[in-house]
DODRENDREN-691156 format. One record per residue (C-alpha): residue number from 1; residue in three letters; chain; x, y, z. Coordinates in Angstrom, 1 decimal, m for minus. Each point is the difference from the previous one (the first is absolute). Layout:
N
+-----+--------+--------+--------+--------+--------+
! num ! residu ! chaine !     xx !     yy !     zz !
+-----+--------+--------+--------+--------+--------+
! NUM !    ALA !      A !      X !      Y !      Z !
...
+-----+--------+--------+--------+--------+--------+
This chain:
222
+-----+--------+--------+--------+--------+--------+
! num ! residu ! chaine !     xx !     yy !     zz !
+-----+--------+--------+--------+--------+--------+
!   1 !    UNK !      A !   47.0 !  183.3 !   78.1 !
!   2 !    UNK !      A !    2.8 !    0.0 !    2.6 !
!   3 !    UNK !      A !    1.8 !   m3.0 !    1.4 !
!   4 !    UNK !      A !   m1.7 !    0.6 !    3.3 !
!   5 !    UNK !      A !   m3.4 !   m0.1 !   m1.8 !
!   6 !    UNK !      A !    0.9 !   m3.2 !   m1.7 !
!   7 !    UNK !      A !    1.0 !   m1.6 !    3.4 !
!   8 !    UNK !      A !   m3.5 !    0.8 !    1.3 !
!   9 !    UNK !      A !   m1.7 !   m1.7 !   m3.0 !
!  10 !    UNK !      A !   m2.3 !   m2.9 !    1.2 !
!  11 !    UNK !      A !    1.2 !   m3.3 !   m1.5 !
!  12 !    UNK !      A !   m2.4 !   m2.4 !    1.8 !
!  13 !    UNK !      A !   m3.1 !    0.2 !    2.1 !
!  14 !    UNK !      A !   m0.7 !   m3.5 !    1.2 !
!  15 !    UNK !      A !   m2.5 !   m0.4 !    2.9 !
!  16 !    UNK !      A !    1.9 !    1.5 !    3.0 !
!  17 !    UNK !      A !    3.3 !    0.5 !   m1.9 !
!  18 !    UNK !      A !    0.8 !    3.3 !   m1.8 !
!  19 !    UNK !      A !    3.3 !    0.1 !   m1.7 !
!  20 !    UNK !      A !    1.7 !    3.0 !   m1.6 !
!  21 !    UNK !      A !    2.7 !    0.1 !   m2.5 !
!  22 !    UNK !      A !    2.5 !    1.0 !    2.7 !
!  23 !    UNK !      A !   m0.9 !   m3.3 !    1.9 !
!  24 !    UNK !      A !    0.4 !   m2.2 !   m3.1 !
!  25 !    UNK !      A !    3.4 !    1.6 !   m0.8 !
!  26 !    UNK !      A !    1.3 !   m1.4 !    3.3 !
!  27 !    UNK !      A !    0.0 !   m3.4 !   m1.8 !
!  28 !    UNK !      A !    2.9 !    1.3 !   m2.1 !
!  29 !    UNK !      A !    3.4 !   m1.4 !    1.0 !
!  30 !    UNK !      A !    1.4 !    0.6 !    3.5 !
!  31 !    UNK !      A !   m3.1 !    1.7 !    1.5 !
!  32 !    UNK !      A !   m1.6 !   m0.8 !    3.3 !
!  33 !    UNK !      A !   m3.7 !   m0.9 !   m0.3 !
!  34 !    UNK !      A !   m2.6 !    1.9 !    1.9 !
!  35 !    UNK !      A !   m3.1 !   m1.1 !    1.9 !
!  36 !    UNK !      A !   m2.2 !    0.7 !   m3.0 !
!  37 !    UNK !      A !    1.7 !   m2.5 !   m2.2 !
!  38 !    UNK !      A !    0.0 !   m2.7 !    2.6 !
!  39 !    UNK !      A !   m3.6 !    0.8 !    0.7 !
!  40 !    UNK !      A !   m1.0 !   m0.4 !   m3.6 !
!  41 !    UNK !      A !    1.7 !   m3.4 !   m0.3 !
!  42 !    UNK !      A !   m1.5 !   m1.3 !    3.2 !
!  43 !    UNK !      A !   m3.5 !    1.2 !   m1.1 !
!  44 !    UNK !      A !    0.5 !   m1.5 !   m3.5 !
!  45 !    UNK !      A !    1.0 !   m3.3 !    1.5 !
!  46 !    UNK !      A !   m3.0 !   m0.1 !    2.3 !
!  47 !    UNK !      A !   m2.6 !    1.3 !   m2.5 !
!  48 !    UNK !      A !    1.2 !   m1.5 !   m3.2 !
!  49 !    UNK !      A !    2.9 !   m2.6 !   m0.1 !
!  50 !    UNK !      A !   m1.1 !   m1.9 !    3.1 !
!  51 !    UNK !      A !   m3.6 !    1.0 !    0.2 !
!  52 !    UNK !      A !   m0.9 !   m3.8 !    0.0 !
!  53 !    UNK !      A !    1.3 !    0.0 !    3.6 !
!  54 !    UNK !      A !   m1.5 !    3.3 !    1.1 !
!  55 !    UNK !      A !   m1.9 !   m1.8 !    2.8 !
!  56 !    UNK !      A !    3.3 !   m1.1 !    1.7 !
!  57 !    UNK !      A !    2.5 !    2.6 !   m1.1 !
!  58 !    UNK !      A !    0.6 !    3.6 !    1.1 !
!  59 !    UNK !      A !    2.8 !    2.3 !   m1.2 !
!  60 !    UNK !      A !    0.0 !    3.1 !    2.2 !
!  61 !    UNK !      A !    0.7 !    3.3 !   m1.6 !
!  62 !    UNK !      A !    3.2 !    1.7 !    1.2 !
!  63 !    UNK !      A !   m1.9 !    3.0 !    1.4 !
!  64 !    UNK !      A !   m2.1 !   m2.3 !    2.2 !
!  65 !    UNK !      A !    3.2 !   m1.9 !    1.0 !
!  66 !    UNK !      A !    1.5 !    3.3 !    1.1 !
!  67 !    UNK !      A !   m3.1 !    0.8 !    2.0 !
!  68 !    UNK !      A !    0.2 !   m3.3 !    1.8 !
!  69 !    UNK !      A !    3.6 !    0.7 !    0.9 !
!  70 !    UNK !      A !   m0.5 !    3.6 !    1.2 !
!  71 !    UNK !      A !   m3.5 !    0.3 !    1.4 !
!  72 !    UNK !      A !   m1.2 !   m1.2 !    3.5 !
!  73 !    UNK !      A !   m1.6 !   m3.4 !   m0.2 !
!  74 !    UNK !      A !   m3.4 !    1.4 !    1.1 !
!  75 !    UNK !      A !   m0.1 !    2.1 !   m3.2 !
!  76 !    UNK !      A !    0.8 !   m2.8 !   m2.4 !
!  77 !    UNK !      A !   m3.5 !   m1.6 !   m0.2 !
!  78 !    UNK !      A !   m1.3 !    2.6 !   m2.5 !
!  79 !    UNK !      A !    2.8 !   m0.9 !   m2.4 !
!  80 !    UNK !      A !    0.1 !   m3.8 !    0.6 !
!  81 !    UNK !      A !   m3.6 !   m1.1 !    0.7 !
!  82 !    UNK !      A !   m1.1 !    0.5 !   m3.6 !
!  83 !    UNK !      A !    2.8 !   m2.4 !   m1.2 !
!  84 !    UNK !      A !   m1.6 !   m3.0 !    1.8 !
!  85 !    UNK !      A !    3.4 !   m1.2 !    1.1 !
!  86 !    UNK !      A !   m1.3 !   m2.7 !    2.3 !
!  87 !    UNK !      A !   m1.4 !   m1.8 !   m3.1 !
!  88 !    UNK !      A !    3.3 !    0.1 !   m2.0 !
!  89 !    UNK !      A !    2.5 !   m2.8 !   m0.1 !
!  90 !    UNK !      A !    2.8 !    2.2 !   m1.3 !
!  91 !    UNK !      A !    0.7 !    3.6 !    0.8 !
!  92 !    UNK !      A !    2.8 !    2.0 !   m1.7 !
!  93 !    UNK !      A !    1.4 !    3.3 !    1.2 !
!  94 !    UNK !      A !    2.8 !    2.1 !   m1.4 !
!  95 !    UNK !      A !    2.3 !    1.2 !    2.8 !
!  96 !    UNK !      A !    1.7 !    3.4 !   m0.3 !
!  97 !    UNK !      A !    2.7 !    1.3 !    2.4 !
!  98 !    UNK !      A !   m1.6 !    3.4 !    0.1 !
!  99 !    UNK !      A !   m1.4 !    0.6 !    3.5 !
! 100 !    UNK !      A !   m1.2 !    3.5 !   m0.5 !
! 101 !    UNK !      A !   m3.8 !    0.3 !   m0.2 !
! 102 !    UNK !      A !    0.0 !    3.3 !   m1.8 !
! 103 !    UNK !      A !    2.6 !   m0.9 !   m2.6 !
! 104 !    UNK !      A !    0.1 !   m2.4 !   m3.0 !
! 105 !    UNK !      A !    3.1 !   m1.8 !   m1.1 !
! 106 !    UNK !      A !    2.6 !   m1.9 !    1.8 !
! 107 !    UNK !      A !    3.1 !   m1.9 !   m1.1 !
! 108 !    UNK !      A !   m1.0 !   m3.7 !   m0.1 !
! 109 !    UNK !      A !   m3.0 !   m2.3 !   m0.8 !
! 110 !    UNK !      A !   m0.5 !   m3.6 !    1.1 !
! 111 !    UNK !      A !   m2.9 !   m2.4 !    0.1 !
! 112 !    UNK !      A !   m2.0 !   m1.4 !    2.9 !
! 113 !    UNK !      A !   m2.4 !   m2.9 !   m0.6 !
! 114 !    UNK !      A !   m2.5 !   m1.6 !    2.4 !
! 115 !    UNK !      A !   m0.7 !   m3.7 !   m0.6 !
! 116 !    UNK !      A !   m3.1 !   m1.0 !    2.0 !
! 117 !    UNK !      A !    0.3 !   m3.8 !   m0.1 !
! 118 !    UNK !      A !    3.5 !    0.3 !    1.4 !
! 119 !    UNK !      A !   m0.7 !    2.9 !    2.3 !
! 120 !    UNK !      A !    3.1 !    1.7 !   m1.3 !
! 121 !    UNK !      A !    1.1 !    3.4 !   m1.0 !
! 122 !    UNK !      A !    2.8 !   m0.4 !   m2.6 !
! 123 !    UNK !      A !    2.4 !    2.8 !   m0.8 !
! 124 !    UNK !      A !    1.8 !    0.2 !   m3.3 !
! 125 !    UNK !      A !    2.8 !    2.6 !   m0.1 !
! 126 !    UNK !      A !    2.2 !    0.5 !   m3.1 !
! 127 !    UNK !      A !    2.5 !    1.8 !    2.2 !
! 128 !    UNK !      A !    0.3 !   m2.5 !    2.7 !
! 129 !    UNK !      A !   m1.5 !    0.9 !    3.4 !
! 130 !    UNK !      A !   m0.2 !    3.8 !   m0.9 !
! 131 !    UNK !      A !   m3.7 !    0.2 !    0.9 !
! 132 !    UNK !      A !   m0.1 !   m2.9 !    2.4 !
! 133 !    UNK !      A !   m1.0 !    1.9 !    3.1 !
! 134 !    UNK !      A !   m2.4 !    2.3 !   m1.8 !
! 135 !    UNK !      A !   m1.7 !   m3.1 !   m1.6 !
! 136 !    UNK !      A !   m0.1 !   m1.8 !    3.4 !
! 137 !    UNK !      A !   m1.8 !    3.0 !    1.6 !
! 138 !    UNK !      A !   m2.4 !    0.2 !   m3.0 !
! 139 !    UNK !      A !   m0.8 !   m3.7 !    0.4 !
! 140 !    UNK !      A !   m0.9 !    0.2 !    3.6 !
! 141 !    UNK !      A !   m2.1 !    3.2 !   m0.6 !
! 142 !    UNK !      A !   m1.9 !   m1.9 !   m2.7 !
! 143 !    UNK !      A !   m0.5 !   m3.1 !    2.1 !
! 144 !    UNK !      A !   m3.3 !    0.8 !    1.6 !
! 145 !    UNK !      A !   m1.5 !    1.1 !   m3.4 !
! 146 !    UNK !      A !    0.8 !   m3.3 !   m1.7 !
! 147 !    UNK !      A !   m1.1 !   m1.9 !    3.1 !
! 148 !    UNK !      A !    3.3 !   m1.8 !    0.3 !
! 149 !    UNK !      A !    0.3 !   m1.8 !    3.3 !
! 150 !    UNK !      A !    2.7 !    1.9 !    2.0 !
! 151 !    UNK !      A !    1.3 !   m3.0 !    1.7 !
! 152 !    UNK !      A !    0.7 !   m2.0 !   m3.1 !
! 153 !    UNK !      A !    0.8 !    2.8 !   m2.5 !
! 154 !    UNK !      A !    3.5 !    0.0 !   m1.5 !
! 155 !    UNK !      A !    2.1 !    2.7 !   m1.7 !
! 156 !    UNK !      A !    2.5 !   m1.5 !   m2.4 !
! 157 !    UNK !      A !    2.8 !    1.7 !   m1.9 !
! 158 !    UNK !      A !    0.1 !   m1.9 !   m3.3 !
! 159 !    UNK !      A !    2.9 !   m0.8 !   m2.3 !
! 160 !    UNK !      A !   m0.7 !    1.8 !   m3.2 !
! 161 !    UNK !      A !    1.6 !    1.6 !   m3.0 !
! 162 !    UNK !      A !    2.4 !    2.9 !    0.7 !
! 163 !    UNK !      A !    0.4 !    3.2 !   m1.9 !
! 164 !    UNK !      A !    3.4 !    1.1 !   m1.4 !
! 165 !    UNK !      A !   m0.6 !    3.7 !    0.1 !
! 166 !    UNK !      A !   m1.7 !    2.7 !    2.1 !
! 167 !    UNK !      A !   m3.1 !    0.7 !   m2.1 !
! 168 !    UNK !      A !   m1.7 !   m3.3 !   m1.0 !
! 169 !    UNK !      A !   m1.7 !   m0.9 !    3.3 !
! 170 !    UNK !      A !   m3.5 !    1.0 !   m1.2 !
! 171 !    UNK !      A !    0.3 !   m2.1 !   m3.1 !
! 172 !    UNK !      A !    1.2 !   m2.9 !    2.2 !
! 173 !    UNK !      A !   m3.2 !    0.4 !    2.1 !
! 174 !    UNK !      A !   m2.3 !    0.0 !   m3.1 !
! 175 !    UNK !      A !    1.8 !   m3.0 !   m1.5 !
! 176 !    UNK !      A !    0.0 !   m1.9 !    3.2 !
! 177 !    UNK !      A !   m3.7 !    0.7 !    0.7 !
! 178 !    UNK !      A !   m0.9 !   m1.2 !   m3.5 !
! 179 !    UNK !      A !    2.0 !   m3.2 !    0.4 !
! 180 !    UNK !      A !   m1.5 !   m0.7 !    3.5 !
! 181 !    UNK !      A !   m3.5 !    0.6 !   m1.3 !
! 182 !    UNK !      A !    0.6 !   m2.7 !   m2.7 !
! 183 !    UNK !      A !    1.5 !   m2.3 !    2.6 !
! 184 !    UNK !      A !   m2.7 !    0.4 !    2.6 !
! 185 !    UNK !      A !   m3.1 !    0.3 !   m2.3 !
! 186 !    UNK !      A !    1.0 !   m1.9 !   m3.1 !
! 187 !    UNK !      A !    2.3 !   m2.8 !    1.3 !
! 188 !    UNK !      A !    3.1 !    1.4 !   m1.8 !
! 189 !    UNK !      A !    2.9 !   m2.0 !    1.2 !
! 190 !    UNK !      A !    3.2 !    1.5 !   m1.5 !
! 191 !    UNK !      A !    2.1 !    1.5 !    2.9 !
! 192 !    UNK !      A !   m0.2 !    3.8 !    0.5 !
! 193 !    UNK !      A !    3.8 !    0.4 !   m0.2 !
! 194 !    UNK !      A !    0.0 !   m1.6 !   m3.5 !
! 195 !    UNK !      A !   m2.6 !    2.4 !   m1.4 !
! 196 !    UNK !      A !    0.7 !    3.3 !    1.7 !
! 197 !    UNK !      A !    3.6 !    1.0 !   m0.6 !
! 198 !    UNK !      A !    1.8 !    3.3 !   m0.7 !
! 199 !    UNK !      A !   m0.2 !   m0.8 !   m3.7 !
! 200 !    UNK !      A !   m3.8 !   m0.7 !    0.0 !
! 201 !    UNK !      A !   m0.6 !    3.0 !    2.2 !
! 202 !    UNK !      A !    1.8 !    2.3 !   m2.4 !
! 203 !    UNK !      A !   m2.2 !   m1.4 !   m2.8 !
! 204 !    UNK !      A !   m3.1 !    0.4 !    2.2 !
! 205 !    UNK !      A !    0.3 !    3.8 !   m0.2 !
! 206 !    UNK !      A !   m0.8 !    0.0 !   m3.7 !
! 207 !    UNK !      A !   m2.8 !   m2.6 !    0.6 !
! 208 !    UNK !      A !   m1.6 !    2.1 !    2.7 !
! 209 !    UNK !      A !    0.1 !    3.0 !   m2.3 !
! 210 !    UNK !      A !   m1.5 !   m1.9 !   m2.8 !
! 211 !    UNK !      A !   m2.7 !   m1.3 !    2.3 !
! 212 !    UNK !      A !   m0.9 !    3.5 !    1.1 !
! 213 !    UNK !      A !   m0.4 !    1.3 !   m3.6 !
! 214 !    UNK !      A !   m1.9 !   m3.1 !   m1.0 !
! 215 !    UNK !      A !   m2.4 !    0.3 !    3.0 !
! 216 !    UNK !      A !   m0.5 !    3.7 !   m0.8 !
! 217 !    UNK !      A !   m0.9 !   m1.0 !   m3.6 !
! 218 !    UNK !      A !   m2.3 !   m2.8 !    1.2 !
! 219 !    UNK !      A !   m1.8 !    2.3 !    2.5 !
! 220 !    UNK !      A !   m0.3 !    2.9 !   m2.4 !
! 221 !    UNK !      A !   m1.9 !   m2.1 !   m2.4 !
! 222 !    UNK !      A !    2.3 !    0.9 !   m2.9 !
+-----+--------+--------+--------+--------+--------+
């Protein structure tokens, strides 16, 4: 078997997430995470770790977030209507700076969160303000689908943990999303900046990799 063949080996098939060895290897040091890895973590949080709050929580897949950003508003219903967003209290979206519809990738991830009881879209960017305008446009595009009142809706750039390199943005998004789910759904009260740091993000790469292999084992029945 060649190295290319090994890269195409399926590691995990979890609901809508399909991860290959090449995807999982991105969790090795100093690699930028792709949409598949963020998508798995978001799906795992919603279906497993925070499934006790499934009625009020929605973590949108990166592919759908990209469609929201790129497609005309009149075409978004087929992607968003099945998510029942008007019934959700908290909506999480990964924000990517790629604005090409036909291409995957980009150079930076950040996190956008809608809080219904505050009528706020909160943007967490580990490379301060890098995705601010993209996230703002995404928030106003999503506004009618979450039924946020246009006159009172706010977009806030949040103070949050900052990365010390050019490649950990995706891990910061995953770690920040997990922390905010605990805070919003479980009453977790330790501040974000005390929990999500460059050190804990570096350690999170191994933890995510372990989670992928453990989930693969659990779902294979072995």
